[in-house]
TORVO-874494 format. One line per field, with one value per residue: residue number from 1; residue in one letter; x, y, z of N, C-alpha, C in turn. Coordinates in steps of 0.2 Angstrom, whole numbers, m for minus. Layout:
# TORVO-874494
k	(NUM, ...)
r	(A, ...)
n_c1	(X, ...)
n_c2	(Y, ...)
n_c3	(Z, ...)
ca_c1	(X, ...)
ca_c2	(Y, ...)
ca_c3	(Z, ...)
c_c1	(X, ...)
c_c2	(Y, ...)
c_c3	(Z, ...)
//
This chain:
# TORVO-874494
k	(1, 2, 3, 4, 5, 6, 7, 8, 9, 10, 11, 12, 13, 14, 15, 16, 17, 18, 19, 20, 21, 22, 23, 24, 25, 26, 27, 28, 29, 30, 31, 32, 33, 34, 35, 36, 37, 38, 39, 40, 41, 42, 43, 44, 45, 46, 47, 48, 49, 50, 51, 52, 53, 54, 55, 56, 57, 58, 59, 60, 61, 62, 63, 64, 65, 66, 67, 68, 69, 70, 71, 72, 73, 74, 75, 76, 77, 78, 79, 80, 81, 82, 83, 84, 85, 86, 87, 88, 89, 90, 91, 92, 93, 94, 95, 96, 97, 98, 99, 100, 101, 102, 103, 104, 105, 106, 107, 108, 109, 110, 111, 112, 113, 114, 115, 116, 117, 118, 119, 120, 121, 122, 123, 124, 125, 126, 127, 128, 129, 130, 131, 132, 133, 134, 135, 136, 137, 138, 139, 140, 141, 142, 143, 144, 145, 146, 147, 148, 149, 150, 151, 152, 153, 154, 155, 156, 157, 158, 159, 160, 161, 162, 163, 164, 165, 166, 167, 168, 169, 170, 171, 172, 173, 174, 175, 176, 177, 178, 179, 180, 181, 182, 183, 184, 185, 186, 187, 188, 189, 190, 191, 192, 193, 194, 195, 196, 197, 198, 199, 200, 201, 202, 203, 204, 205, 206, 207, 208, 209, 210, 211, 212, 213, 214, 215, 216, 217, 218, 219, 220, 221, 222, 223, 224, 225, 226, 227, 228, 229, 230, 231, 232, 233, 234, 235, 236, 237, 238, 239, 240, 241, 242, 243, 244, 245, 246, 247, 248, 249, 250, 251, 252, 253, 254, 255, 256, 257, 258, 259, 260, 261, 262, 263, 264, 265, 266, 267, 268, 269, 270, 271, 272, 273, 274, 275, 276, 277, 278, 279, 280, 281, 282, 283, 284, 285, 286, 287, 288, 289, 290, 291, 292, 293, 294, 295, 296, 297, 298, 299, 300, 301, 302, 303, 304, 305, 306, 307, 308, 309, 310, 311, 312, 313, 314, 315, 316, 317, 318, 319, 320, 321, 322, 323, 324, 325, 326, 327, 328, 329, 330, 331, 332, 333, 334)
r	(M, S, R, R, A, G, I, Q, V, I, V, C, A, A, L, I, A, G, G, T, V, T, S, S, A, Y, L, K, L, G, F, F, T, P, A, G, L, V, G, I, H, W, T, R, P, I, N, Y, F, V, T, N, R, G, A, D, G, V, T, A, S, Q, M, Q, A, A, M, G, R, A, F, V, T, W, A, A, V, P, N, V, A, I, T, P, T, F, S, G, F, T, S, A, E, P, F, E, A, D, G, I, N, A, I, G, F, R, A, R, P, E, L, E, R, T, L, G, A, T, T, F, E, I, D, D, I, T, G, Q, I, L, E, S, D, I, F, F, N, T, A, F, N, W, S, V, A, S, G, G, Q, S, G, R, F, D, L, E, S, V, G, V, H, E, V, G, H, L, L, G, M, G, H, S, G, L, G, E, T, E, L, R, V, E, G, G, R, R, V, L, G, K, R, A, V, M, F, P, I, A, Y, P, A, G, N, I, E, D, R, T, L, E, A, D, D, R, A, G, I, V, D, I, Y, G, G, R, A, A, A, A, R, T, G, S, I, S, G, R, V, T, V, G, A, T, G, V, F, G, A, H, I, T, A, M, H, F, G, T, G, D, L, V, S, T, F, S, L, T, A, N, G, D, F, A, I, A, G, L, A, P, G, L, Y, V, V, R, A, E, P, L, D, D, A, D, L, E, S, F, F, D, D, E, S, A, V, N, I, N, F, K, P, V, F, Y, S, K, L, V, S, V, P, K, G, G, T, G, P, S, I, Q, V, T, V, T, G, K)
n_c1	(459, 460, 464, 463, 472, 478, 491, 488, 493, 492, 498, 508, 502, 499, 488, 480, 472, 460, 457, 446, 441, 431, 429, 429, 427, 431, 444, 449, 454, 443, 430, 413, 404, 392, 391, 394, 405, 421, 438, 454, 470, 485, 492, 502, 522, 528, 536, 545, 552, 563, 564, 578, 582, 585, 580, 580, 590, 589, 594, 594, 597, 595, 582, 577, 582, 574, 561, 563, 563, 550, 542, 546, 541, 527, 528, 533, 523, 516, 510, 507, 507, 516, 528, 538, 549, 564, 569, 577, 585, 577, 573, 561, 546, 534, 517, 514, 507, 515, 518, 527, 530, 533, 542, 545, 551, 543, 539, 527, 521, 509, 500, 496, 493, 498, 507, 510, 505, 496, 494, 484, 483, 472, 464, 448, 438, 442, 449, 463, 478, 487, 498, 506, 510, 519, 521, 531, 530, 541, 537, 538, 548, 559, 565, 577, 582, 586, 581, 571, 568, 568, 555, 555, 547, 546, 552, 550, 540, 528, 530, 527, 513, 509, 513, 505, 493, 497, 497, 484, 476, 464, 459, 459, 448, 453, 456, 457, 452, 453, 446, 456, 459, 464, 461, 457, 462, 468, 477, 473, 476, 479, 476, 481, 492, 487, 477, 469, 475, 490, 505, 514, 528, 544, 540, 541, 532, 523, 531, 529, 517, 501, 489, 476, 481, 489, 479, 471, 480, 483, 469, 469, 480, 483, 479, 477, 483, 484, 470, 467, 472, 466, 450, 435, 422, 405, 391, 376, 372, 359, 346, 332, 322, 331, 345, 361, 372, 390, 393, 406, 413, 420, 431, 437, 449, 446, 456, 468, 466, 469, 464, 453, 445, 431, 419, 402, 395, 384, 368, 360, 367, 377, 392, 409, 422, 439, 453, 456, 463, 460, 447, 438, 428, 424, 412, 408, 398, 399, 396, 404, 407, 417, 426, 433, 423, 427, 439, 437, 426, 418, 411, 398, 393, 380, 383, 379, 378, 370, 367, 368, 383, 386, 388, 388, 378, 383, 398, 408, 411, 426, 431, 445, 450, 437, 421, 412, 395, 382, 379, 368, 369, 360, 356, 352, 344, 350)
n_c2	(438, 453, 470, 488, 504, 521, 533, 548, 559, 576, 586, 599, 598, 585, 574, 562, 548, 536, 518, 505, 502, 502, 512, 505, 509, 521, 529, 517, 504, 493, 481, 475, 462, 448, 448, 460, 475, 473, 478, 479, 472, 469, 453, 446, 447, 462, 459, 466, 468, 477, 483, 479, 488, 504, 522, 537, 547, 541, 528, 510, 509, 521, 521, 511, 516, 528, 522, 514, 523, 529, 518, 517, 530, 528, 517, 522, 529, 531, 517, 509, 493, 487, 477, 482, 474, 475, 465, 463, 464, 463, 455, 454, 461, 474, 472, 459, 444, 435, 432, 440, 453, 467, 483, 495, 504, 507, 507, 517, 525, 526, 527, 542, 551, 545, 544, 532, 517, 505, 489, 474, 458, 449, 440, 438, 435, 436, 448, 450, 454, 447, 450, 463, 476, 490, 503, 515, 527, 528, 538, 550, 562, 559, 561, 561, 570, 578, 591, 591, 594, 605, 602, 589, 574, 571, 556, 549, 556, 553, 540, 538, 540, 529, 518, 519, 516, 502, 498, 497, 509, 521, 534, 550, 565, 578, 591, 605, 609, 616, 616, 613, 623, 615, 603, 591, 593, 605, 606, 616, 616, 605, 592, 581, 567, 556, 562, 563, 572, 576, 586, 598, 595, 594, 598, 592, 591, 580, 570, 571, 565, 570, 573, 567, 556, 549, 545, 538, 525, 520, 517, 505, 497, 499, 492, 485, 495, 506, 508, 511, 524, 532, 539, 539, 545, 543, 541, 547, 554, 563, 568, 574, 561, 552, 543, 549, 544, 543, 556, 569, 569, 579, 581, 592, 595, 603, 610, 608, 611, 601, 590, 577, 565, 556, 546, 544, 529, 520, 516, 521, 531, 530, 533, 533, 539, 534, 533, 545, 558, 562, 574, 589, 590, 599, 596, 594, 591, 588, 589, 580, 589, 595, 587, 573, 560, 547, 546, 542, 532, 518, 515, 512, 516, 525, 540, 554, 570, 581, 591, 604, 610, 608, 612, 602, 604, 605, 605, 590, 577, 568, 553, 547, 531, 526, 530, 544, 550, 544, 554, 564, 571, 583, 587, 598, 599, 605)
n_c3	(453, 445, 449, 448, 451, 449, 443, 432, 420, 413, 399, 407, 421, 433, 432, 442, 440, 445, 444, 440, 453, 466, 480, 496, 509, 520, 513, 507, 495, 487, 487, 484, 491, 492, 506, 511, 513, 507, 510, 502, 506, 515, 521, 523, 524, 514, 501, 489, 472, 462, 445, 435, 426, 421, 418, 407, 416, 428, 437, 439, 453, 459, 457, 466, 478, 479, 479, 490, 500, 499, 503, 517, 521, 522, 531, 543, 549, 565, 575, 563, 556, 545, 533, 522, 513, 502, 490, 480, 463, 447, 432, 428, 422, 427, 429, 425, 428, 438, 451, 457, 466, 457, 454, 443, 426, 412, 394, 390, 378, 371, 382, 386, 396, 407, 421, 430, 437, 448, 450, 455, 461, 469, 482, 479, 490, 502, 502, 503, 497, 485, 475, 469, 457, 452, 439, 431, 419, 404, 396, 400, 408, 422, 439, 452, 460, 475, 478, 469, 451, 438, 425, 426, 432, 450, 456, 468, 475, 466, 468, 482, 481, 473, 480, 492, 485, 482, 494, 498, 499, 493, 482, 489, 492, 495, 489, 478, 460, 444, 428, 413, 399, 388, 391, 404, 421, 432, 448, 460, 475, 488, 502, 503, 500, 492, 485, 469, 459, 454, 459, 447, 437, 444, 456, 475, 485, 488, 493, 508, 519, 523, 535, 532, 524, 533, 542, 535, 532, 545, 548, 541, 544, 557, 568, 586, 594, 588, 588, 601, 603, 594, 586, 579, 567, 563, 553, 543, 526, 520, 509, 514, 518, 510, 507, 503, 491, 487, 493, 498, 512, 525, 539, 550, 562, 577, 585, 578, 565, 556, 541, 537, 527, 519, 511, 508, 506, 504, 499, 508, 512, 522, 532, 538, 545, 551, 561, 568, 576, 594, 599, 595, 581, 565, 554, 537, 523, 505, 487, 474, 464, 457, 451, 443, 443, 440, 445, 458, 459, 451, 435, 436, 448, 456, 459, 468, 465, 466, 476, 488, 498, 515, 532, 547, 561, 573, 583, 583, 594, 596, 605, 613, 608, 603, 597, 592, 594, 583, 567, 558, 543, 535, 519, 505, 490, 474)
ca_c1	(455, 465, 460, 469, 472, 485, 492, 489, 495, 490, 504, 511, 500, 499, 482, 481, 465, 459, 454, 439, 440, 425, 431, 424, 426, 436, 450, 452, 451, 440, 424, 406, 401, 385, 392, 396, 410, 428, 444, 460, 475, 492, 492, 509, 526, 527, 543, 546, 558, 564, 568, 586, 582, 584, 576, 584, 590, 587, 596, 589, 599, 592, 575, 576, 582, 567, 555, 563, 560, 542, 539, 548, 536, 521, 529, 535, 518, 515, 506, 506, 511, 518, 534, 540, 556, 567, 572, 583, 583, 573, 571, 553, 541, 529, 509, 514, 505, 521, 520, 532, 530, 538, 541, 549, 550, 540, 538, 520, 519, 502, 496, 499, 491, 497, 513, 511, 499, 497, 488, 484, 480, 469, 458, 441, 433, 445, 453, 470, 483, 492, 503, 505, 515, 519, 526, 532, 530, 546, 536, 539, 554, 560, 571, 578, 586, 584, 576, 567, 572, 562, 554, 556, 543, 549, 550, 549, 533, 524, 531, 524, 506, 507, 514, 499, 488, 499, 495, 477, 473, 461, 460, 456, 445, 454, 459, 453, 455, 450, 446, 460, 455, 467, 458, 459, 461, 474, 477, 475, 479, 477, 478, 483, 496, 482, 471, 469, 479, 497, 508, 517, 534, 548, 537, 541, 528, 521, 535, 528, 511, 496, 484, 472, 485, 490, 473, 470, 486, 481, 464, 470, 485, 484, 478, 474, 487, 481, 462, 467, 474, 461, 444, 430, 415, 401, 384, 372, 371, 353, 341, 326, 324, 334, 352, 365, 379, 395, 395, 412, 412, 427, 431, 443, 451, 445, 462, 475, 465, 470, 458, 453, 439, 428, 413, 397, 396, 380, 362, 358, 371, 382, 399, 414, 430, 442, 459, 455, 465, 453, 445, 431, 429, 419, 411, 406, 396, 399, 396, 410, 404, 422, 430, 432, 421, 430, 445, 435, 421, 418, 407, 392, 391, 376, 385, 373, 381, 365, 365, 373, 387, 383, 391, 384, 376, 386, 405, 407, 417, 429, 434, 451, 448, 431, 418, 406, 388, 381, 376, 364, 370, 355, 358, 346, 346, 352)
ca_c2	(444, 460, 477, 494, 510, 523, 541, 550, 566, 579, 592, 601, 596, 578, 571, 555, 545, 529, 513, 503, 500, 506, 512, 501, 512, 527, 529, 511, 501, 486, 478, 473, 455, 448, 449, 467, 478, 471, 482, 475, 474, 463, 450, 444, 452, 464, 458, 469, 468, 482, 481, 481, 494, 512, 527, 543, 553, 539, 522, 506, 508, 526, 520, 507, 520, 532, 518, 512, 530, 529, 512, 520, 535, 524, 513, 527, 532, 529, 512, 505, 488, 484, 476, 481, 472, 475, 458, 463, 467, 458, 456, 453, 466, 475, 471, 452, 440, 431, 430, 444, 461, 471, 489, 498, 508, 503, 513, 517, 531, 527, 531, 549, 554, 540, 544, 526, 515, 500, 484, 470, 451, 449, 435, 442, 434, 440, 454, 449, 456, 442, 452, 470, 479, 497, 504, 522, 528, 532, 543, 556, 563, 557, 564, 559, 575, 580, 596, 591, 596, 608, 598, 581, 572, 568, 549, 548, 559, 549, 532, 538, 540, 523, 514, 520, 510, 496, 496, 497, 516, 523, 542, 555, 570, 583, 595, 608, 609, 619, 613, 617, 623, 610, 596, 588, 598, 607, 606, 623, 614, 599, 591, 573, 564, 552, 566, 561, 576, 577, 592, 598, 592, 596, 599, 586, 591, 574, 565, 571, 562, 574, 570, 563, 550, 545, 542, 530, 520, 518, 513, 499, 493, 501, 487, 488, 500, 513, 509, 514, 531, 536, 538, 538, 548, 538, 544, 547, 560, 563, 573, 572, 554, 548, 543, 551, 540, 548, 563, 569, 571, 581, 582, 596, 594, 611, 612, 607, 612, 594, 588, 570, 564, 550, 546, 540, 523, 515, 519, 524, 537, 529, 535, 532, 541, 531, 535, 551, 561, 564, 581, 592, 592, 602, 591, 596, 586, 592, 586, 580, 592, 599, 582, 567, 554, 540, 544, 539, 527, 515, 519, 509, 519, 531, 546, 560, 577, 587, 594, 609, 609, 610, 610, 599, 610, 605, 601, 583, 576, 561, 551, 541, 523, 525, 533, 548, 548, 544, 560, 564, 577, 583, 592, 601, 598, 612)
ca_c3	(450, 444, 449, 447, 453, 447, 442, 426, 420, 406, 398, 414, 428, 433, 433, 445, 439, 446, 439, 440, 459, 470, 487, 499, 515, 521, 509, 506, 489, 489, 482, 487, 490, 495, 513, 513, 508, 508, 508, 500, 512, 515, 527, 523, 522, 508, 498, 482, 468, 457, 439, 433, 420, 423, 412, 406, 422, 434, 436, 444, 459, 461, 458, 472, 484, 480, 481, 498, 504, 498, 508, 523, 523, 525, 537, 548, 552, 571, 575, 558, 555, 539, 534, 517, 511, 496, 489, 475, 456, 443, 424, 426, 420, 430, 427, 423, 434, 439, 457, 460, 467, 454, 452, 437, 421, 406, 390, 386, 375, 370, 389, 386, 402, 413, 424, 432, 439, 452, 449, 461, 461, 476, 485, 480, 495, 510, 501, 504, 491, 483, 471, 467, 453, 450, 433, 429, 412, 402, 391, 404, 411, 429, 443, 459, 463, 482, 479, 463, 445, 433, 419, 426, 438, 455, 456, 476, 476, 463, 471, 488, 479, 470, 486, 495, 481, 483, 502, 498, 499, 488, 481, 493, 490, 499, 485, 474, 454, 439, 421, 408, 391, 384, 393, 411, 427, 435, 454, 464, 481, 490, 508, 504, 494, 488, 480, 462, 454, 457, 457, 442, 437, 448, 464, 478, 491, 488, 498, 514, 520, 526, 540, 529, 522, 539, 546, 530, 533, 552, 548, 537, 546, 564, 573, 592, 598, 585, 590, 607, 603, 589, 587, 573, 567, 558, 552, 537, 524, 518, 507, 518, 521, 506, 508, 497, 488, 485, 495, 501, 520, 528, 547, 552, 569, 579, 587, 574, 558, 552, 538, 536, 523, 517, 506, 509, 502, 503, 497, 513, 514, 528, 531, 544, 546, 557, 563, 569, 584, 599, 599, 592, 574, 561, 548, 531, 517, 498, 482, 471, 457, 454, 451, 438, 447, 438, 450, 465, 459, 445, 431, 439, 454, 455, 463, 468, 465, 465, 482, 491, 502, 521, 539, 552, 564, 579, 584, 585, 599, 595, 611, 612, 607, 603, 592, 594, 593, 575, 566, 551, 540, 530, 514, 502, 483, 470)
c_c1	(460, 461, 466, 468, 478, 485, 492, 491, 492, 495, 508, 509, 499, 492, 482, 473, 465, 456, 447, 437, 435, 429, 426, 422, 432, 443, 453, 449, 448, 434, 419, 406, 395, 386, 393, 402, 418, 434, 450, 466, 480, 491, 498, 514, 526, 535, 543, 551, 558, 568, 575, 587, 581, 580, 580, 584, 590, 590, 592, 591, 596, 584, 573, 577, 576, 562, 556, 561, 553, 540, 540, 544, 530, 522, 531, 529, 517, 509, 504, 510, 511, 526, 536, 548, 559, 570, 576, 580, 579, 573, 563, 550, 536, 522, 509, 512, 510, 523, 525, 529, 534, 537, 547, 547, 547, 539, 531, 518, 513, 498, 499, 498, 494, 505, 514, 506, 501, 492, 490, 481, 479, 464, 452, 436, 435, 448, 460, 473, 488, 498, 501, 511, 514, 524, 525, 534, 537, 544, 537, 546, 555, 566, 571, 582, 582, 580, 572, 570, 566, 561, 554, 551, 547, 547, 548, 543, 529, 523, 528, 516, 504, 509, 508, 493, 491, 497, 487, 473, 470, 463, 456, 453, 447, 458, 455, 456, 451, 451, 452, 457, 458, 464, 460, 457, 467, 473, 479, 478, 477, 480, 480, 487, 492, 476, 474, 471, 485, 500, 512, 525, 539, 546, 539, 538, 524, 525, 533, 520, 508, 492, 479, 475, 487, 485, 470, 474, 484, 474, 465, 474, 487, 484, 476, 477, 484, 474, 462, 468, 469, 454, 440, 424, 411, 394, 381, 372, 364, 350, 335, 327, 328, 341, 356, 371, 383, 396, 401, 411, 420, 426, 438, 443, 450, 451, 468, 473, 467, 464, 459, 446, 437, 423, 407, 395, 391, 373, 359, 361, 375, 389, 402, 420, 434, 449, 460, 458, 459, 452, 439, 432, 422, 418, 406, 404, 397, 399, 402, 409, 411, 428, 428, 429, 423, 436, 443, 430, 421, 412, 399, 390, 386, 378, 380, 378, 376, 363, 369, 377, 384, 387, 386, 383, 379, 394, 404, 414, 420, 432, 440, 448, 441, 427, 412, 401, 386, 377, 373, 366, 365, 357, 352, 348, 347, 345)
c_c2	(450, 466, 482, 501, 514, 531, 542, 557, 569, 585, 594, 598, 589, 576, 564, 552, 537, 524, 511, 500, 505, 505, 509, 504, 517, 525, 523, 509, 495, 484, 476, 466, 454, 448, 456, 470, 475, 475, 477, 477, 467, 460, 446, 449, 454, 464, 460, 469, 474, 481, 482, 485, 501, 516, 533, 547, 549, 531, 517, 507, 514, 525, 516, 511, 524, 527, 515, 518, 531, 524, 515, 526, 533, 521, 516, 530, 528, 522, 508, 500, 485, 483, 476, 480, 472, 468, 456, 465, 461, 460, 456, 459, 468, 474, 464, 448, 434, 429, 434, 451, 466, 479, 492, 502, 504, 509, 512, 522, 532, 528, 538, 553, 551, 541, 537, 524, 509, 495, 478, 463, 450, 442, 439, 439, 438, 447, 455, 450, 450, 444, 459, 473, 486, 499, 512, 522, 532, 537, 550, 556, 563, 561, 561, 564, 577, 585, 598, 595, 599, 603, 591, 580, 569, 560, 547, 550, 554, 542, 532, 536, 532, 517, 514, 515, 504, 494, 495, 504, 517, 531, 546, 562, 577, 588, 599, 608, 613, 615, 617, 617, 617, 603, 594, 594, 600, 608, 613, 621, 608, 597, 584, 571, 559, 556, 564, 567, 578, 584, 592, 595, 597, 599, 592, 586, 584, 568, 565, 569, 567, 569, 565, 555, 545, 542, 536, 525, 516, 515, 506, 494, 495, 496, 490, 493, 507, 514, 512, 520, 535, 534, 537, 542, 544, 542, 542, 553, 559, 569, 569, 566, 550, 549, 545, 548, 544, 554, 562, 573, 573, 582, 586, 597, 603, 614, 612, 610, 606, 592, 580, 569, 558, 551, 542, 535, 518, 518, 522, 531, 536, 531, 533, 534, 539, 535, 543, 554, 563, 571, 583, 592, 595, 597, 594, 591, 590, 588, 585, 582, 596, 593, 576, 562, 548, 540, 542, 533, 524, 518, 517, 513, 525, 536, 552, 567, 582, 590, 600, 608, 611, 608, 607, 604, 611, 603, 594, 581, 569, 559, 547, 535, 522, 530, 538, 546, 549, 551, 559, 570, 578, 589, 594, 601, 604, 613)
c_c3	(450, 445, 450, 449, 451, 446, 434, 426, 413, 406, 404, 420, 427, 436, 436, 444, 441, 442, 440, 447, 463, 477, 492, 506, 515, 517, 507, 498, 491, 484, 487, 485, 494, 503, 516, 509, 511, 506, 507, 505, 512, 522, 528, 523, 516, 505, 490, 479, 464, 451, 438, 428, 422, 418, 412, 413, 427, 433, 441, 451, 462, 461, 464, 478, 485, 481, 489, 503, 504, 502, 515, 525, 525, 531, 544, 552, 559, 571, 569, 557, 549, 538, 526, 516, 504, 495, 483, 468, 453, 436, 422, 426, 425, 426, 423, 429, 435, 446, 461, 460, 464, 453, 447, 431, 416, 400, 388, 384, 373, 376, 389, 391, 408, 415, 426, 435, 444, 451, 455, 458, 468, 476, 485, 483, 501, 508, 501, 498, 491, 480, 469, 463, 452, 444, 433, 422, 409, 397, 394, 407, 418, 432, 450, 463, 470, 482, 473, 456, 441, 427, 419, 433, 443, 456, 463, 477, 472, 466, 478, 487, 477, 477, 490, 492, 483, 490, 502, 499, 493, 486, 486, 490, 492, 494, 480, 466, 450, 433, 418, 402, 387, 386, 401, 416, 430, 443, 458, 472, 484, 497, 509, 498, 490, 484, 473, 457, 457, 455, 450, 442, 440, 456, 468, 484, 492, 492, 504, 515, 523, 531, 537, 526, 528, 543, 542, 532, 540, 551, 545, 541, 554, 569, 581, 595, 594, 587, 596, 608, 598, 590, 580, 573, 562, 558, 545, 533, 520, 514, 510, 520, 516, 507, 501, 496, 485, 488, 498, 508, 522, 535, 548, 560, 572, 582, 583, 568, 553, 547, 536, 533, 521, 512, 509, 504, 502, 500, 502, 516, 520, 526, 537, 541, 552, 557, 564, 577, 587, 599, 597, 585, 571, 555, 543, 526, 510, 494, 478, 464, 454, 453, 446, 442, 446, 443, 456, 464, 452, 442, 433, 444, 453, 461, 462, 469, 465, 472, 484, 497, 509, 527, 544, 557, 571, 578, 586, 589, 598, 600, 608, 612, 607, 597, 595, 592, 584, 573, 559, 549, 534, 525, 510, 493, 479, 467)
//
């Protein structure tokens, strides 16, 4: 079974749009089964290959170095157990079901908004990732300059986002956008590399993970060590007695200001945010009414955006190695 998530761009601003994957739980890509929600993940070493073809301004060796840094960025998060290994250069093309995790450039000028994308071959029972490829579109200009390069997209920044997808991360909702007259959305600000709007060409800020990204990868690959050091928040978002599907829930650490988010992902409005540093949190629920819903949910999802944003009435205490009390965030319709 093949499932996809990826980055798209429009004109000068980079628009990151997801594919047909439904987020199964906190920032994770996954799918529904009769037994419940299954997040996709690696259970084997991640051996990846880089194509032996460069692009204008970037050699194959430079791509390999940039992607190596992108993998290290995720692997360096404390208590995360992933083992990415560069296995060599290949003539194989990304997006071919050949058993090789291939990363490389491809010319796809017909995909006029697509900077790059990530595909998976998965076990649709367990969620185990069997193969994953990343491609970067040579219809756009690329750079690996240490400080970025005007008019060219930073390969490492986009690579960090796409490697996040390869590892099973979905799109984060932590950002603000505005509609462009010529179509699409422009990013005004964001607090996650995995937010589905990228920075313009020349920007390199997405080389660095935010708190939301770190919490997400810890949630997937943290294991017992991470669970002992972090906590979680769970609860429901409701309008009256009715659950709200697709509400965006943010948790801000009262001491550090770090923001971490998730979505309510059942008809009952259930949500859970894991990988949180212990402490007191301000919790807020808001509709996804300034975003392209297809960046987060598939076309069949009945996302509710017809309610007003609201803060939970109390600070929520997150204990070390556990979860605080389940909370109910009650919103009102517009």
